[in-house]
C-alpha positions as CSV (number, residue, x, y, z in Angstrom):
1,M,3.2,-111.8,-114.4
2,Q,0.7,-110.0,-116.5
3,T,0.1,-110.2,-120.4
4,W,-0.2,-107.5,-122.6
5,I,-0.7,-106.6,-126.2
6,F,1.4,-103.6,-127.9
7,Q,0.1,-102.5,-130.8
8,A,2.1,-100.9,-133.6
9,N,0.8,-98.9,-136.4
10,P,2.8,-99.9,-139.6
11,K,2.4,-96.2,-141.3
12,I,4.9,-95.2,-137.9
13,Y,6.8,-98.2,-137.2
14,D,7.8,-100.9,-139.6
15,I,7.2,-103.6,-137.3
16,A,7.5,-106.3,-140.0
17,R,11.2,-105.5,-140.3
18,A,12.0,-104.5,-136.9
19,I,10.9,-108.2,-135.5
20,R,12.8,-109.8,-137.8
21,S,16.3,-107.8,-137.1
22,L,15.9,-106.7,-133.4
23,R,16.0,-109.1,-130.4
24,E,15.4,-106.2,-128.2
25,D,13.3,-103.1,-128.6
26,T,11.9,-100.3,-127.0
27,W,8.0,-99.7,-126.9
28,L,5.9,-96.6,-126.0
29,V,3.9,-96.8,-122.8
30,Q,0.7,-94.7,-123.4
31,Q,-1.6,-96.6,-121.2
32,H,-1.3,-98.5,-118.1
33,R,2.0,-97.3,-117.3
34,N,1.8,-98.3,-113.5
35,D,0.7,-101.8,-114.4
36,I,3.5,-102.9,-117.3
37,R,6.6,-104.6,-115.5
38,P,9.5,-106.7,-116.0
39,F,8.6,-110.4,-117.1
40,D,5.3,-109.3,-118.3
41,R,4.2,-111.4,-121.4
42,V,3.5,-109.5,-124.5
43,Y,1.9,-110.0,-127.8
44,L,3.1,-107.5,-130.5
45,W,0.1,-106.4,-133.1
46,Q,0.4,-105.0,-136.0
47,S,-2.7,-102.4,-136.6
48,G,-4.6,-102.3,-139.9
49,P,-7.1,-104.5,-141.7
50,D,-4.6,-107.0,-142.4
51,G,-3.2,-106.8,-138.8
52,G,-2.6,-109.3,-136.0
53,I,0.0,-111.0,-133.8
54,V,3.0,-110.7,-135.3
55,A,5.6,-111.6,-132.4
56,V,5.8,-112.6,-129.0
57,A,7.9,-110.5,-126.3
58,E,9.0,-110.1,-122.9
59,V,8.9,-106.9,-120.7
60,T,13.1,-106.6,-119.5
61,G,12.8,-103.1,-117.9
62,E,10.7,-100.8,-115.8
63,V,8.6,-97.9,-117.6
64,K,10.4,-94.9,-117.8
65,E,11.3,-91.5,-119.5
66,M,13.5,-92.3,-122.4
67,V,14.4,-91.1,-125.9
68,L,14.1,-93.8,-128.7
69,P,17.5,-95.8,-128.8
70,D,19.5,-95.5,-132.0
71,H,18.8,-99.4,-132.8
72,S,15.0,-98.8,-133.3
73,K,15.3,-95.8,-135.5
74,P,15.8,-97.3,-138.8
75,Y,12.2,-98.9,-138.3
76,V,10.6,-95.4,-137.3
77,L,8.5,-94.0,-140.2
78,D,7.0,-91.1,-138.2
79,S,9.7,-89.2,-136.0
80,K,7.3,-86.9,-134.7
81,K,5.1,-89.6,-132.9
82,L,7.8,-91.6,-131.8
83,G,10.7,-89.3,-131.3
84,G,11.8,-87.4,-128.3
85,V,11.6,-88.4,-124.7
86,Q,8.4,-90.6,-123.9
87,P,7.4,-93.3,-121.5
88,R,8.7,-96.5,-122.8
89,T,9.7,-99.8,-121.8
90,T,12.3,-102.2,-123.1
91,I,11.1,-105.6,-124.5
92,R,13.0,-109.0,-125.9
93,I,11.5,-110.2,-128.9
94,T,11.3,-114.3,-128.1
95,K,9.3,-115.6,-131.0
96,V,8.3,-114.1,-134.6
97,C,4.7,-115.7,-135.6
98,E,4.9,-116.7,-139.3
99,P,2.6,-116.6,-140.5
100,A,1.0,-113.9,-138.3
101,I,-2.0,-114.7,-136.3
102,A,-4.8,-112.7,-138.3
103,R,-7.2,-110.2,-136.5
104,S,-9.9,-112.4,-138.4
105,T,-8.6,-115.7,-136.8
106,I,-8.6,-113.8,-133.4
107,Q,-12.2,-112.4,-134.0
108,Q,-13.6,-115.7,-135.2
109,N,-13.1,-117.1,-131.3
110,P,-15.8,-116.1,-129.1
111,Q,-13.6,-116.1,-126.1
112,L,-11.6,-113.5,-127.8
113,S,-14.2,-111.4,-129.2
114,D,-14.2,-109.1,-126.0
115,L,-10.2,-108.0,-126.3
116,P,-9.8,-104.5,-125.8
117,I,-7.8,-104.3,-129.1
118,L,-10.8,-105.6,-130.9
119,R,-13.6,-103.4,-129.0
120,Q,-11.6,-100.3,-128.9
121,P,-8.2,-100.1,-131.2
122,Q,-7.3,-96.9,-130.3
123,G,-4.2,-97.1,-128.2
124,T,-0.7,-98.7,-127.6
125,N,-0.9,-101.0,-124.6
126,F,-4.0,-103.2,-124.0
127,P,-4.4,-106.0,-121.4
128,V,-5.1,-109.5,-121.8
129,T,-6.7,-111.7,-119.3
130,P,-5.2,-115.0,-118.1
131,A,-7.9,-116.7,-120.0
132,Q,-7.5,-114.9,-123.1
133,A,-3.5,-115.4,-122.7
134,A,-4.3,-119.1,-122.6
135,I,-6.2,-119.1,-126.0
136,I,-3.7,-116.9,-127.6
137,E,-0.9,-118.8,-126.5
138,G,-2.3,-121.9,-128.1
139,M,-2.3,-120.1,-131.4
140,V,0.9,-118.8,-131.2
141,G,2.5,-122.4,-130.1
142,K,0.8,-124.0,-133.6
């Protein structure tokens, strides 16, 4: 099992509403397509200066080409970026982080300073090492 951060831009997808309304969702897989597998752990990240980890999820399906399902469409703010047939996986949201774990909190931890999402935040799917996952899991558990 691997751990990932899946990023959402709130100008493209209303992740704040989606995580409170949906138990299952789909997610674009633009990077690491051959590495993301069912049962992998996922931290859902909202981008932006006030961003951070907003929820925890589990991958429930293989990555494959698929359309955006109807249940996700109410949260899409930019259908040009998220519409059509694209590589996606299915996820099950297991926990909403309230409050979110802020980017600034994560950046303050020296063991997390090299997270790919902090170093190079362009993208959708970012790997998390086992050591980083253990630290994040402690933050999520609080």
